[in-house]
N, C-alpha and C positions, 0 to 999 in steps of 0.2 A: 526759756529755761527757768527753773525754779531755784530760789536761794533760801537759805535759812538766815533770818534776821535775828541776831543776838543783841539784846539790850541789857546793859548793866547800869544799875543805879549807884551813883557815887556822889562825891562832893566837888565843888568848884576847884579846890586846891589840888585834888588828886585826878581830875578829869584827863589831863594830858598824859599822865603816867598810865592811866587805864587805856587811853587811846594808843599809846605807844606799844603796849602789850598786844592789843588787837591787831595792829599793823602787821605783826609777824605772821598772821594766819589768814589774811584776806588779800585777794588780788585787786580788790577795788577800794572803795572809800571807807573811812571811819567818820561817822557823823556825831557831833557833840551838840546836845540841846541843853543850853544853860539859861536858867531863869535870870541870872545876873545880866545877860545881854539885853533882856527885855527891860529890866530896871534901868539900865544905862540909856536905852532908847526913851523911856518915859521921862528921864531927867534931862534929855536933850544932849547927853554927853557924846553921842555918836554923830551929832549934826544932822539927824534925820527927824522930820516932823510928820506926824500922823494925823490924817483926817478922821480915821476911825480905828479903834482898837477894841477887840473883844474884851468885855469886862472881866472874864475869867483870868486874863493875863495880867490884870492889875494886882492880883494876889497869887502869883505863881508859886508852884511847889518849890521847896527849898533844895531838893536833890537835883543832880545833873544826870542826864541820860546820855550814855555813850553807846553807839550802835556800830556793829560791823555786819558784813554780809558774807556768808560762807557757802561753799558748794555742799550740797546735801550729803554726798558720799564721804566728805571729810569733816562734817560739822561736829559730830559727837566727839571725835578725838581732839579737834581744835578747841571746843568749848571746855573740855576737861583740862587741857593744858592752860588755857586762859585763866580758868578758875584757880588752878594750882598756883600760877604765878602771882595772881592778885592776892590770894590768901597769904602767900609767903611775904609779899611786900607789906601787907597789913600787919602781919605778926612782928615785923621789925620795929614797929612803932614809929613815932615822930611825925606822923601825918594821919589826918582823919580821912579814911577811905569811905565812910558812910556804911550803908547796909550791904553793898555789893550784891544786892538782890538781882537776879537775872531772869529774863523771860526770853522766849524764842517764838517765832512764828514763821510760816512759809509764805514767801511772796513770789509773784510771777513776773517774768520778763526781765530785760536788761536795761530798761529805761532809767532805773534808779541811779545807774552810773553817770549818765548824762545830767540828770537832775542834780545830783550831788555836786558835780563839777561846776554847775552854773552858779553856785553860791560863792565861789572863790573869785577874788579880784586881786590885781596887783596891790601889794601892801607897802606903803611908804613909811619908813622908820627913820627918824632923825633927818638930818639934812641931805644925806646922800644915798642911803641904802633903800633898794626896792626889791621886795620878794615877789617873784612872778611864778605862778604855776606853769609848767611846761606846755600845757595845752592852750595857753592864752597868748595871742600875739601882742607884743608890747614894743612900742617905739621908744628907745632909750634917749633920754635927754642928756645934754652935756653935763659932765661931772657926776652922773649917777653911777652908783655901783650896783648893778643888777645881778641878783642871785636867783637862778632858775632852779626850782625843785620839782621833782616828779611826784606822781600821785601815790606812790607806795613807799613812803619814807619812814625813817625812824623818828624818834623824839626830836622836835625842833622844827616848827613851821613858821615862826615869826609872830604868830598870833598870840601866844601865851605871854603874860606879863613879864616873866623872867627872861625870856628870849629877847623881847623888845628892849628891856632895860640894858641887857648886855650889849645889844647892837648899838644902842644910843651911846653907852659909855665907850665902846670900842671906837666909834667914830671920833671921839674926843681924844683918845689915847694913841691910836696907831699912827705911825709916821712912815713915809716912804723908806723902804729898805729894812724895815723892822723884821725881827724874828718873832713869831706869835705861836703860842701853845694853847690848844683847847683841850682841857682835860674833861672827859665825858662828852665827846663831840656829838653824839646822836646822829642826826642827819648830815652833820658837817656844816651847818648853816653859818656858824660863827667863824670858823676857820676859812671858809670859802669867801665870806664877806671881807675878812681881813686881807686875803689875797687880792680881791677886787679893789680894796682901798689902798693898795700899794705895798703891802708887806712882801718881803723878799722870799721868805720861807715860812711855812705854817705846819706845825706838828699837830696832828689830830689823833687823839687817843681815846679808846673806849674799851671797857671790859666785855661789852656785848658784841658778839660776832655779827649780828644783824646790823648793828649801828656801823660797824667797820665797813661792811659791804655797802651799806647805803651811802656813807660818806665818800667812799671811793668812787662809787657811781656818780654822785652829784658833783664831785670835784672834776671828773672827766667831762660831765655834761656841761659844766661851766667854763671849760677850757683853762682850768688852773691846776690840773693834775701835776704839772711840772713844778709847781710851787708847794704842793701839799704832800706831806708824808703822813699816811694814815696807818696807825699801828694798833694791834690788839693788846692794849697795855693800860695801866693806870699811872704810869710814870714813877711809881715808887722805887723802881730799881734803875731808873735812867736819869740820875742826877747830873750827868754830863751834858744833858740837853738844856740850853739856856734860852730864855725868851725875854724880849723887851716888853712884851705884853703877854700875860698869862690869864686865861679865862677858865672858870669852872662853874658851870650852871648845872648843879646837881643838888641832891638833898642836903640839908644842914648836917645830918648825922655823918654823911660821907665827907663833907667839908671838914668837920672837926677831926675825923680820923686822918685826913690827908694834911692837916695843918702843919705838922712838923716836916712834911716832905715837899709840899708845893713850893715854899719859898726857896728851896735849893735850886729850883729850875728858873728862878726869876733873877734877871741881871740887876746889878746895883743901879739904882735910879729907875728901875722898871715899874710897870703898873700891873697890879693884880685885880681882876674883876671877878667878883663872886656873886652868884645868885642861886635861887632855889630855896630861899630862906623865908620861913613864916615867922610871925611875930614872937611866938613863945620860944623860938630857938635862936632868935637874933643875938641875945646876950652871950649864949654859948659860943656862937661862931666868932663874935667880936673878941671874946676872951682868948679863944684858941689862936687866933691870928696875931693879936696884939702881943701875945706871949712870945711870938717869933720875932719881935722887934720891928714889925711893920707899922706904918703910920696910916691911920684912916683918913682918907682925903675927902671922901664923898659917901653919903648914904642916900639911896633912892628908894622910894616906895611907890608901888602901883597896886591898888586893890589890897589884897592880903599878903602880897609878896614884897620882899626887900632885896636890894642889891647893894653891895659894898665895894668901894674902890679904894685899894691900898697902894702905897708906894713903898719901895725899899730904899 
């Protein structure tokens, strides 16, 4: 069978958001080719050593390529929708999406699905959390919190810096029996991890119905659906819901908008974990949440991204 391969040129900071949009229109994988990964390998940051490396990769292009694979009969409509969503996100400002140049080509066969899956391995984050693709067999070690995600998910795979920092901070904050809220839950990875780490109840909310569907599916897949309440909401009108830990891994502009509301959902003495923040928006987010009387306990940075941990 033939497929249409769509490639969009973007930036490192926007690549996962672009991938998130593409996930809505493909039944298979989304591939991200990021020059930053090559730079990390050259610096030895990934713990991998090369006997040989193509010289062209030593000066890689600065843009990031995000690809998805579409059925030919639905490709034109899907590409039009993808383009419209990306241009709308770009128009909101606050993040550099790059050129968003797109190319397409016809490819043959189904082998690309299996090739794509071979690139994924269990991902260990912090002391306890392990993210495992559902098609990989994994033997769980004692005290590990294993989160299994399927191949067609919304935003949030554990690979992006923002998700990793939230998972690391979550492991330090959550306690047995806690109530946890994840605002903008995407795939549900943070809320599901919280349930696996001992939280008694987890509220997962998102304004994207695709994310709500994905988080619901993943909670069921991980056997924690009885602990997870997934809602199509941004919590603005649900101030009666309270969390010992509240997470929000979304863009800085949305965080600033939600700043007057999110603290209402945080218990006294609770922990608020924020991410999705780039350097030139960091001060705006800090000002917005400190104005609500929250105390900044920790600031994390990985690559171009920041995470903030507050207490009330």
